[in-house]
C-alpha positions as CSV (number, residue, x, y, z in Angstrom):
1,M,169.1,174.5,323.3
2,P,170.6,174.1,319.8
3,R,173.7,175.6,319.0
4,R,174.0,178.2,316.3
5,R,176.9,177.6,313.9
6,R,178.4,180.5,311.9
7,K,178.5,179.6,308.3
8,L,181.7,180.1,306.7
9,V,179.9,181.1,303.4
10,P,176.5,182.4,304.3
11,D,175.1,182.3,300.7
12,A,176.0,178.5,300.4
13,G,172.9,177.5,302.6
14,P,170.3,177.3,299.7
15,A,172.9,175.2,297.7
16,L,173.6,172.9,300.7
17,D,169.8,172.4,301.0
18,R,169.5,171.5,297.5
19,F,172.5,169.2,297.7
20,K,170.8,167.5,300.9
21,Y,167.6,166.9,299.0
22,E,169.5,165.4,296.0
23,V,171.4,163.1,298.3
24,A,168.2,162.0,300.0
25,E,166.6,161.3,296.5
26,D,169.5,159.2,295.5
27,L,169.1,157.2,298.8
28,G,165.4,156.7,298.2
29,L,164.4,158.9,301.2
30,A,162.8,161.9,299.4
31,D,159.3,160.6,299.5
32,K,159.5,160.0,303.2
33,I,160.9,163.4,303.8
34,R,158.2,165.1,301.7
35,Q,155.6,163.1,303.8
36,V,156.8,163.5,307.4
37,G,159.5,166.2,307.1
38,W,163.1,166.1,308.5
39,G,162.0,166.4,312.2
40,D,160.5,162.9,312.0
41,M,163.3,161.3,310.3
42,T,165.4,158.7,312.3
43,S,168.8,159.7,313.4
44,R,170.2,156.8,311.2
45,E,168.4,158.3,308.1
46,C,169.6,161.7,308.8
47,G,173.2,160.4,309.4
48,L,173.0,158.4,306.1
49,V,172.2,161.7,304.3
50,G,174.8,163.6,306.1
51,G,177.6,161.0,305.7
52,N,176.9,160.7,301.9
53,M,177.1,164.6,301.6
54,V,180.4,164.6,303.2
55,R,181.7,161.7,301.1
56,R,180.7,163.5,297.8
57,M,182.1,166.7,298.9
58,I,185.4,165.0,299.8
59,R,185.5,163.2,296.4
60,Y,184.8,166.5,294.6
61,A,187.5,168.3,296.5
62,E,190.0,165.5,295.8
63,D,189.0,165.6,292.2
64,K,189.5,169.3,291.9
65,M,192.8,169.2,293.7
66,S,193.9,166.3,291.4
67,E,193.0,168.5,288.2
68,D,194.8,171.4,289.7
69,R,197.9,169.4,290.3
70,T,197.8,168.1,286.7
71,D,197.3,171.7,285.3
72,Y,200.6,172.8,287.2
73,Q,202.4,169.9,285.9
74,N,201.8,170.7,282.4
75,Y,203.6,174.1,282.6
């Protein structure tokens, strides 16, 4: 039975779904997803999408933290 995870920010679900499809599009997997759906994607393909999502989120967070640090140094 699948585990249900409690979302930290429940309203973030639709945004994460859009992000998932954006990453899949960038990886060239969007057409296959439209044809067969997520359930028939390989574990490797799903992992590729998830891994790239995490990389982009980490990069975004690091960039934001770097900007914030720069802002504090200007005071």
